N, C-alpha and C positions, 0 to 999 in steps of 0.2 A: 722678598719675602719677608716682614720686620721677623725679628726672633720670636717673639712672643707668639705669633701666628702658625710659627712652623712649629712652638713646642706644643700650643693646641694640637693642631692637626697628628701630629707625632701621639699625643698622648691618646686621640680619638682612634687611630689605627690600631694601637696595644691593647685599646679599651674593647673594640671590637675582635679584634685577635682573640682575647681572654676569652671573650662570650661566647665566640665560637668554639673554644676548645672545652667549654665548662656545658657547651649544650651537645657535643659529640661524646664525650665524659660518660653520661648517663645511659647514653644508646647500647651501648655495647651487650651488656646481657640481653636487651631486646632481640640482638641479632644473633644471641646464641640459642635462644627461643625457637626463631624463626629458622637454623639452620637444621634443629630437629625436626621441625616440619617441613621443610625442605625434602630433608633427605628421606622421609617416611613418603612425602607426594610422589619422589622418583623412583622410589624401590616400586611403587603401583602401578607409574606411569612411563613408560621406557622414553618416551619421545621428551619427558621433563628432565632439562639438563641445565638447571642453575648452581652454579658453583657457589660455597659460601667463600668467602675471601675478607679474612680479619685482618689478614697482611696491609691491605689498600689503608683500612681504616688505621690502624698502628704508626702506618707510615704517615697518613696525613693528621693524626695528632702529634707525632714528631715532628713536624712540619711547622704545624704552628707554634709548639711550644717553641722550636727554634726561631721562628719569628719575632713571638714575645720576647724572645731574652734578646735577640739583636733589636728592638724596637726601643726596649727600655733602657739597652746600652746606648744608642744612637740619641733618646733623648737625655741620659746621664751628660754623655758628651757634649750634646750644642746646651745644654745649661750651663756648663764649666766653662766651655769659651763664650758664652755669654755674660757672665759674672768676670771673667778675668778682665776685660777693659776697664769696668766699675773699679775693682779692687785696685787696676795699677792707678789712675786716677784719686784713689781716696788714700793711697798711700805716698802719691807726690804730695797730695795736701797736707798729709798728717808731718809727714819730714819737715816740709816748709812752718808749719805753726810748731813743732818740738822746739821744747825749751833746752833740753840738755844732752848729751851725747848720749847719754842710758837710753833715753826714750826712742831717740835716733836709731839706735841698735835694735832695739827690741822693733821697731817698727820695721827696718830691715829685715828682720828674720822672720818678722809676718810675710811680707811681701815674698821671700824665698819658699816659703811654706807653701802659698798660693800658686808661686811658679811650678812649685814641685807636683802639686795636685794636679795641675793642668798638664803638664808634663807626661805624669803616670796615664792619667783617666781620658785625656782627651785623645793627646797625641802620639801616646802609649813609646815613649821614649824613654827608655831605664836609665841610659847615663845619665842625660840631662838630669832628670829626677834624683840620681843619687848626685849629682854636682850640686844642684839647687839644695838637698835636704845638708849636706856639707856645710855651704854658705850660710844657710838658717843656724845650725849648730855652734859655725864660729861665731856669728854675730850675739847669740845667747851666752858663750863662753866669755865674750870678751865685754857684755856689760855685767855679766856676774858679781865680779869681785864687789861693783860700788852700788849693789842692791842690798838693801837690810830685810833684817828679817821676815816681817809677814809676807813679801813676795817671793823670799828666798825658796818657800815650798813651792812654788807656783813653779818657780825658774826651774826647779828640780822635775818634777813632774811633765816639764814641756821637754826638758831634757829627754828624759826616759821615753816618752812619747815619740822624739824624733828618732831614738834609738831603734824602739820598733818600728815605725815606718822605715827608717833603711832597711832593715833585718825584711820586713815584709815585700821589701823592694825587691831584693835579690833574690829569696826563698821562692818556695813553690808556691804560698798561696799569698795574691796582692793584697796589699791593706787596702780598707774602705774608706770612701770618701768621708765617712761618719770620721776617722782618726784624722785627717786632716782636719776636719771642721774643730773637732775638740783642741785639737794645737792652737789654733788661730784663735778661740775663744779663751782659751787659756794665754794664751801672749796678750790677746785684748784686755783680759783681767790685768796683767801686770804693767801695760802701757797705762793705762788709766790710771795705777795706784802711782808710778813712777811718775807721770805728770801731777797728780795730785799733789805728790809728795814734792816735787821740784828737783827731785835728783839728777 
């Protein structure tokens, strides 16, 4: 199955699950009213024994919530894995056309940030995530002394973002994919500036 077709199928299943959740949620107040009517009917008719069971509804709602979360995570992991080979090829071509060592270092740093994102979100490997973030940080630090003032602010921002991602990876809360995208976007800006300036 092609990656895009799988992503579309995953999205449709997730959408179906969310719509089902949304349809079940408004029914709960109606069940409460029916429960009162059933209790009244059962008190007048001894053979009438329908018991209310909202526990099943809450279990079903909980199941669909877990299913929706699982499908969303699967879709995210699939997107990240689908982008990984494209990013890798782009980095190889960019390194081939890079004109200076500073540009190559920043491209390598961006590549390692991409790898860290894949290891954290798609492969769930904390050790490799930390190793990739450390490599990215080393490449940024290696390029830093040769970078001039306008982009130096961006490089400082990237360094702080990398530190934040490393702290989030080891801490209780996991960093968000948006954090990786921000780092990559900042590195892209710095790479473009370095390429234009010919540093």
